[in-house]
Backbone as CSV, one residue per row, in Angstrom:
resi,resn,N_x,N_y,N_z,CA_x,CA_y,CA_z,C_x,C_y,C_z
1,UNK,135.075,75.248,65.829,134.566,76.597,65.721,135.545,77.395,64.858
2,UNK,134.992,78.196,63.973,135.834,79.001,63.082,136.432,80.167,63.855
3,UNK,137.503,80.716,63.281,138.203,81.831,63.928,137.277,83.033,64.159
4,UNK,136.461,83.443,63.152,135.550,84.572,63.405,134.536,84.279,64.525
5,UNK,134.050,83.035,64.585,133.094,82.684,65.640,133.760,82.698,67.012
6,UNK,135.005,82.225,67.072,135.738,82.228,68.328,135.982,83.662,68.793
7,UNK,136.371,84.524,67.847,136.608,85.925,68.180,135.318,86.582,68.681
8,UNK,134.224,86.307,67.971,132.931,86.862,68.383,132.561,86.375,69.781
9,UNK,132.741,85.106,70.056,132.425,84.547,71.372,133.288,85.187,72.457
10,UNK,134.557,85.401,72.183,135.448,86.037,73.173,135.067,87.485,73.419
11,UNK,134.751,88.213,72.345,134.340,89.606,72.488,133.023,89.716,73.269
12,UNK,132.090,88.812,72.977,130.825,88.809,73.697,131.041,88.509,75.178
13,UNK,131.913,87.577,75.467,132.236,87.242,76.854,132.870,88.434,77.568
14,UNK,133.792,89.114,76.895,134.431,90.302,77.465,133.403,91.404,77.695
15,UNK,132.527,91.619,76.721,131.484,92.634,76.851,130.601,92.357,78.066
16,UNK,130.173,91.108,78.240,129.343,90.746,79.390,130.093,90.972,80.701
17,UNK,131.370,90.658,80.700,132.171,90.858,81.916,132.296,92.340,82.264
18,UNK,132.366,93.195,81.242,132.525,94.628,81.480,131.235,95.319,81.891
19,UNK,130.106,94.937,81.299,128.870,95.676,81.530,127.800,94.881,82.264
20,UNK,128.061,93.630,82.567,127.070,92.808,83.256,126.879,93.256,84.691
21,UNK,125.812,92.754,85.314,125.561,93.106,86.716,126.731,92.738,87.617
22,UNK,127.022,93.618,88.558,128.101,93.387,89.528,127.611,93.791,90.907
23,UNK,128.235,93.209,91.908,127.983,93.654,93.272,128.949,94.799,93.554
24,UNK,128.405,95.926,93.953,129.208,97.093,94.286,129.345,97.148,95.800
25,UNK,130.552,97.117,96.272,130.821,97.071,97.712,130.949,98.475,98.271
26,UNK,130.285,98.711,99.385,130.329,100.004,100.048,129.194,100.906,99.607
27,UNK,128.740,101.724,100.540,127.648,102.670,100.262,127.855,103.881,101.156
28,UNK,127.756,105.055,100.569,127.862,106.289,101.340,126.454,106.715,101.730
29,UNK,126.154,106.658,103.017,124.842,107.058,103.515,124.688,108.572,103.380
30,UNK,123.439,109.071,103.276,123.236,110.515,103.125,123.938,111.347,104.193
31,UNK,124.088,110.833,105.415,124.780,111.572,106.474,126.295,111.550,106.335
32,UNK,126.810,110.809,105.351,128.241,110.765,105.110,128.927,109.503,105.594
33,UNK,128.248,108.686,106.392,128.848,107.435,106.861,129.168,106.506,105.704
34,UNK,130.340,105.890,105.756,130.735,104.893,104.759,130.388,103.515,105.305
35,UNK,129.546,102.793,104.605,129.111,101.459,105.011,129.888,100.445,104.179
36,UNK,131.035,100.047,104.680,131.991,99.235,103.915,131.468,97.856,103.558
37,UNK,130.548,97.310,104.343,130.106,95.932,104.125,128.750,95.836,103.435
38,UNK,128.200,96.962,103.030,126.933,96.955,102.305,127.221,96.748,100.829
39,UNK,126.429,95.855,100.218,126.627,95.515,98.806,125.312,95.695,98.057
40,UNK,125.372,96.443,96.964,124.189,96.684,96.135,124.571,96.427,94.688
41,UNK,123.764,95.621,94.013,124.050,95.267,92.626,123.959,96.486,91.709
42,UNK,124.830,96.489,90.714,124.782,97.555,89.704,123.511,97.453,88.867
43,UNK,122.823,96.320,88.929,121.596,96.115,88.158,120.337,96.385,88.998
44,UNK,120.496,97.050,90.124,119.351,97.437,90.955,119.162,98.941,90.840
45,UNK,117.916,99.359,90.792,117.584,100.788,90.719,117.236,101.279,92.122
46,UNK,117.982,102.283,92.597,117.686,102.920,93.880,117.177,104.323,93.567
47,UNK,115.878,104.546,93.794,115.289,105.861,93.557,115.346,106.685,94.828
48,UNK,115.731,107.937,94.693,115.844,108.890,95.807,116.775,108.387,96.903
49,UNK,118.035,108.073,96.564,118.968,107.542,97.562,119.166,108.475,98.755
50,UNK,118.911,109.756,98.583,119.052,110.696,99.694,117.993,110.472,100.781
51,UNK,116.938,109.733,100.467,115.876,109.418,101.442,116.003,107.996,101.993
52,UNK,117.110,107.339,101.652,117.339,105.957,102.083,118.208,105.934,103.327
53,UNK,117.657,105.394,104.404,118.408,105.152,105.635,118.760,103.676,105.626
54,UNK,120.044,103.361,105.580,120.445,101.970,105.385,121.546,101.596,106.373
55,UNK,121.483,100.377,106.867,122.500,99.877,107.779,123.643,99.220,107.031
56,UNK,124.652,98.829,107.764,125.784,98.131,107.154,125.460,96.634,107.055
57,UNK,126.246,95.923,106.310,126.106,94.481,106.093,124.819,94.149,105.344
58,UNK,124.308,95.101,104.563,123.101,94.892,103.764,123.518,94.328,102.407
59,UNK,122.707,93.405,101.888,122.908,92.841,100.556,121.642,93.100,99.761
60,UNK,121.778,93.786,98.625,120.658,94.001,97.707,121.119,93.489,96.353
61,UNK,120.554,92.366,95.946,120.962,91.685,94.721,120.488,92.384,93.460
62,UNK,120.650,91.714,92.320,120.323,92.329,91.038,118.829,92.380,90.741
63,UNK,118.476,93.331,89.894,117.151,93.460,89.293,116.054,93.775,90.317
64,UNK,116.372,94.670,91.256,115.411,95.131,92.240,115.081,96.599,91.990
65,UNK,113.908,97.018,92.468,113.543,98.433,92.507,113.439,98.809,93.977
66,UNK,114.306,99.709,94.402,114.313,100.195,95.780,113.894,101.666,95.719
67,UNK,112.625,101.920,96.073,112.049,103.264,95.988,112.091,103.907,97.368
68,UNK,112.948,104.886,97.536,113.068,105.566,98.830,112.425,106.950,98.805
69,UNK,111.680,107.281,97.769,111.154,108.645,97.618,110.259,109.082,98.771
70,UNK,109.577,108.137,99.424,108.720,108.481,100.552,109.379,108.230,101.898
71,UNK,110.657,107.877,101.888,111.395,107.560,103.105,111.467,106.058,103.307
72,UNK,112.666,105.520,103.261,112.858,104.074,103.382,113.979,103.793,104.371
73,UNK,113.701,102.894,105.319,114.710,102.447,106.268,114.955,100.970,106.047
74,UNK,116.208,100.618,105.810,116.631,99.223,105.659,117.659,98.968,106.748
75,UNK,117.335,98.072,107.680,118.181,97.818,108.833,119.448,97.033,108.500
76,UNK,120.297,96.916,109.498,121.563,96.197,109.359,121.324,94.737,108.981
77,UNK,122.156,94.232,108.077,122.140,92.819,107.730,120.957,92.363,106.897
78,UNK,120.153,93.280,106.389,119.009,92.901,105.549,119.515,92.323,104.235
79,UNK,118.821,91.315,103.736,119.116,90.731,102.424,117.873,90.839,101.554
80,UNK,118.024,91.474,100.407,116.952,91.572,99.415,117.483,90.863,98.182
81,UNK,116.880,89.734,97.838,117.459,88.831,96.838,117.439,89.432,95.442
82,UNK,116.463,89.106,94.621,116.411,89.650,93.262,114.969,89.774,92.786
83,UNK,114.770,90.671,91.844,113.470,90.904,91.225,112.405,91.316,92.251
84,UNK,112.803,92.126,93.227,111.884,92.612,94.257,111.588,94.093,94.036
85,UNK,110.451,94.528,94.545,110.107,95.944,94.563,109.820,96.331,96.005
86,UNK,110.587,97.278,96.523,110.361,97.831,97.859,109.908,99.265,97.609
87,UNK,108.650,99.559,97.955,108.014,100.799,97.525,107.668,101.721,98.688
88,UNK,107.734,103.030,98.412,107.280,104.037,99.370,106.237,104.958,98.735
89,UNK,105.928,104.723,97.484,104.845,105.478,96.851,104.155,104.581,95.829
90,UNK,102.898,104.921,95.540,102.157,104.159,94.547,101.043,105.022,93.974
91,UNK,100.860,104.917,92.690,99.772,105.631,92.022,98.737,104.654,91.474
92,UNK,98.797,103.387,91.938,97.906,102.369,91.376,96.421,102.720,91.529
93,UNK,96.062,103.420,92.586,94.670,103.831,92.762,94.433,105.214,92.146
94,UNK,95.405,106.095,92.288,95.247,107.479,91.815,94.990,107.547,90.316
95,UNK,95.668,106.722,89.551,95.498,106.784,88.096,94.073,106.386,87.707
96,UNK,93.495,105.435,88.435,92.109,105.037,88.147,91.134,106.139,88.558
97,UNK,91.369,106.750,89.725,90.449,107.766,90.232,90.497,109.050,89.406
98,UNK,91.698,109.441,89.009,91.854,110.717,88.304,91.740,110.588,86.789
99,UNK,91.941,109.388,86.269,91.878,109.222,84.814,92.916,110.090,84.136
100,UNK,92.532,110.733,83.038,93.466,111.562,82.274,93.939,112.781,83.055
101,UNK,93.172,113.228,84.052,93.585,114.413,84.814,94.728,114.089,85.782
102,UNK,95.079,112.799,85.898,96.197,112.408,86.773,97.486,113.120,86.353
103,UNK,97.738,113.152,85.068,98.974,113.767,84.562,98.942,115.255,84.791
104,UNK,99.957,115.759,85.497,100.051,117.174,85.791,99.312,117.590,87.057
105,UNK,98.598,116.673,87.667,97.870,116.973,88.905,98.880,117.038,90.055
106,UNK,98.868,118.128,90.825,99.840,118.306,91.905,99.674,117.275,93.010
107,UNK,98.434,116.918,93.331,98.166,115.957,94.399,96.980,115.086,93.983
108,UNK,97.223,114.096,93.125,96.102,113.295,92.624,95.383,112.551,93.748
109,UNK,94.060,112.433,93.661,93.325,111.689,94.686,93.757,110.221,94.679
110,UNK,93.953,109.673,95.868,94.326,108.266,95.973,95.807,107.976,95.854
111,UNK,96.622,109.019,95.641,98.073,108.815,95.539,98.626,108.492,96.923
112,UNK,99.459,107.484,97.021,99.997,107.027,98.300,101.499,107.307,98.354
113,UNK,101.928,107.960,99.430,103.358,108.141,99.710,103.523,107.992,101.211
114,UNK,104.147,106.856,101.613,104.342,106.577,103.040,105.706,105.930,103.240
115,UNK,106.345,106.231,104.365,107.635,105.598,104.649,107.481,104.091,104.880
116,UNK,108.480,103.360,104.454,108.525,101.906,104.577,109.762,101.552,105.385
117,UNK,109.681,100.486,106.193,110.863,100.084,106.949,110.999,98.564,106.972
118,UNK,112.259,98.130,106.950,112.609,96.706,107.015,113.612,96.570,108.150
119,UNK,113.281,95.736,109.134,114.100,95.581,110.333,115.376,94.788,110.102
120,UNK,116.280,94.886,111.068,117.588,94.231,111.015,117.469,92.735,110.713
121,UNK,118.398,92.256,109.924,118.582,90.829,109.635,117.324,90.158,109.083
122,UNK,116.618,90.888,108.253,115.438,90.362,107.569,115.841,89.931,106.172
123,UNK,115.180,88.905,105.673,115.436,88.336,104.352,114.181,88.513,103.500
124,UNK,114.344,89.117,102.311,113.233,89.305,101.380,113.476,88.388,100.183
125,UNK,112.615,87.395,100.010,112.760,86.416,98.938,112.478,87.007,97.562
126,UNK,112.970,86.320,96.562,112.869,86.763,95.167,111.423,87.012,94.737
127,UNK,111.259,88.007,93.868,109.972,88.348,93.245,108.932,88.812,94.260
128,UNK,109.371,89.380,95.364,108.435,89.885,96.380,108.200,91.378,96.181
129,UNK,107.040,91.835,96.655,106.674,93.245,96.607,106.383,93.692,98.039
130,UNK,107.010,94.804,98.436,106.752,95.426,99.735,106.088,96.767,99.440
131,UNK,104.833,96.907,99.850,104.036,98.082,99.513,104.365,99.274,100.413
132,UNK,104.029,100.497,99.953,104.299,101.701,100.732,103.666,101.637,102.115
133,UNK,104.411,102.104,103.105,103.929,102.148,104.469,104.087,100.844,105.228
134,UNK,104.590,99.812,104.577,104.782,98.534,105.268,105.896,98.662,106.294
135,UNK,105.734,97.950,107.388,106.756,97.906,108.438,107.041,96.448,108.734
136,UNK,108.212,96.008,108.300,108.626,94.628,108.494,109.584,94.599,109.672
137,UNK,109.323,93.739,110.630,110.145,93.655,111.828,111.526,93.079,111.565
138,UNK,112.265,92.858,112.638,113.622,92.318,112.519,113.581,90.797,112.529
139,UNK,114.572,90.207,111.868,114.692,88.760,111.851,113.597,88.052,111.074
140,UNK,112.943,88.727,110.173,111.819,88.187,109.401,112.329,87.472,108.151
141,UNK,111.622,86.445,107.734,111.836,85.822,106.429,110.566,86.046,105.614
142,UNK,110.706,86.761,104.494,109.613,86.951,103.541,109.879,85.965,102.410
143,UNK,109.012,84.985,102.275,109.202,83.948,101.262,109.051,84.537,99.861
144,UNK,109.652,83.875,98.895,109.596,84.317,97.498,108.151,84.494,97.035
145,UNK,107.968,85.443,96.126,106.675,85.733,95.494,105.629,86.236,96.493
146,UNK,106.062,86.910,97.538,105.128,87.420,98.543,104.750,88.870,98.251
147,UNK,103.562,89.247,98.697,103.047,90.607,98.589,102.798,91.105,100.006
148,UNK,103.700,91.974,100.482,103.632,92.468,101.855,102.988,93.850,101.844
149,UNK,101.922,94.001,102.634,101.219,95.275,102.723,100.760,95.445,104.158
150,UNK,101.538,96.189,104.961,101.167,96.411,106.354,102.273,96.008,107.305
151,UNK,101.878,95.589,108.502,102.815,95.267,109.584,103.189,93.784,109.553
152,UNK,104.473,93.508,109.759,104.960,92.139,109.928,105.737,92.114,111.239
153,UNK,105.334,91.249,112.182,106.004,91.231,113.488,107.431,90.689,113.405
154,UNK,108.241,91.049,114.409,109.603,90.523,114.511,109.587,89.003,114.421
155,UNK,110.597,88.442,113.761,110.877,87.008,113.690,109.801,86.183,112.980
156,UNK,108.921,86.835,112.227,107.883,86.095,111.511,108.446,85.486,110.226
157,UNK,107.880,84.364,109.835,108.052,83.823,108.490,106.741,84.131,107.801
158,UNK,106.789,84.895,106.701,105.567,85.262,105.996,105.656,84.838,104.538
159,UNK,104.500,84.592,103.961,104.454,84.229,102.559,103.046,84.363,102.029
160,UNK,102.945,84.468,100.715,101.651,84.512,100.048,101.309,85.877,99.511
161,UNK,100.112,85.941,98.899,99.624,87.158,98.267,98.168,87.371,98.656
162,UNK,97.871,88.089,99.719,98.786,88.856,100.553,99.564,87.959,101.512
163,UNK,100.706,88.470,101.964,101.564,87.704,102.875,100.880,87.549,104.232
164,UNK,100.945,86.333,104.770,100.421,86.032,106.099,101.524,85.348,106.903
165,UNK,101.408,85.408,108.219,102.402,84.789,109.088,102.245,83.270,109.008
166,UNK,103.366,82.594,108.716,103.390,81.135,108.580,104.185,80.455,109.679
167,UNK,105.016,81.227,110.386,105.846,80.624,111.423,106.716,81.671,112.095
168,UNK,107.706,81.173,112.831,108.612,82.007,113.611,110.047,81.576,113.288
169,UNK,110.875,82.529,112.874,112.256,82.194,112.485,113.061,81.641,113.648
170,UNK,112.726,82.031,114.880,113.475,81.548,116.041,113.348,80.041,116.204
171,UNK,112.231,79.481,115.790,112.067,78.026,115.835,113.061,77.352,114.891
172,UNK,113.242,77.935,113.716,114.197,77.392,112.742,115.634,77.596,113.224
173,UNK,115.880,78.743,113.849,117.241,79.067,114.303,117.679,78.236,115.498
174,UNK,116.735,77.861,116.347,117.051,77.171,117.601,117.876,75.905,117.382
175,UNK,117.474,75.043,116.444,118.188,73.784,116.210,119.624,74.053,115.763
176,UNK,119.802,75.031,114.898,121.151,75.341,114.423,121.999,75.889,115.562
177,UNK,121.428,76.766,116.356,122.172,77.344,117.483,122.505,76.289,118.535
178,UNK,121.619,75.335,118.736,121.913,74.245,119.674,123.096,73.414,119.185
179,UNK,123.205,73.246,117.870,124.309,72.475,117.293,125.605,73.279,117.230
180,UNK,125.501,74.607,117.281,126.670,75.508,117.191,126.609,76.531,118.322
181,UNK,126.774,76.107,119.562,126.586,77.008,120.706,127.527,78.205,120.723
182,UNK,128.678,78.092,120.070,129.620,79.219,120.045,129.030,80.432,119.316
183,UNK,128.036,80.222,118.471,127.423,81.315,117.712,126.311,82.018,118.486
184,UNK,125.892,81.445,119.587,124.761,81.974,120.356,124.964,83.443,120.736
185,UNK,126.169,83.823,121.131,126.435,85.204,121.537,126.212,86.190,120.405
186,UNK,126.623,85.837,119.173,126.431,86.716,118.021,124.934,86.900,117.745
187,UNK,124.214,85.798,117.795,122.777,85.815,117.542,122.066,86.657,118.607
188,UNK,122.375,86.383,119.868,121.731,87.097,120.970,122.038,88.593,120.943
189,UNK,123.195,88.970,120.408,123.591,90.378,120.370,122.589,91.219,119.565
190,UNK,122.048,90.676,118.495,121.072,91.444,117.710,119.642,90.998,117.976
191,UNK,119.443,89.722,118.328,118.091,89.199,118.502,117.575,89.410,119.932
192,UNK,118.456,89.809,120.831,118.034,90.086,122.195,117.719,88.852,123.019
193,UNK,118.477,87.796,122.809,118.280,86.584,123.616,117.265,85.637,123.034
194,UNK,116.696,86.016,121.831,115.758,85.201,121.071,115.251,84.037,121.763
């Protein structure tokens, strides 16, 4: 490799290191609490952070849209992988109903704004969409490429478009906990004796 090419490669590597996506540790909740163990990627967009109620030990990876404009609750230990949209508002119907009059309309017909919640220790797989007003229980696994719209019970494994219940996470957890009994107390502390 020639000297100019080597220099260019080094500069490009340095540039990527300086401006590339990073995990940012810590989050200041709107009430002032410092959540030291919450990590949110610099490449994720959080809209209306003042309306976001978030627990500690949350991981939100890169390239997500986290829309809290209608009120969003993300419980402790939630993991949102990458390329996900968690929504609290949608104009997908309003724009069709109102047509050109949608723009500038104070309250377009069909516009949806509802609070969304994700329960403690839930996992949201890559490329998933959580629609406004959805309520996902605790300990849930949302498989990749899922479209969640509505209620998801605690400990469900869901997947598909629309997402449907495919199983129970406690069944998957049981074998691991049987092999590692010392961890049972930690699990039971949040799962309630699962």
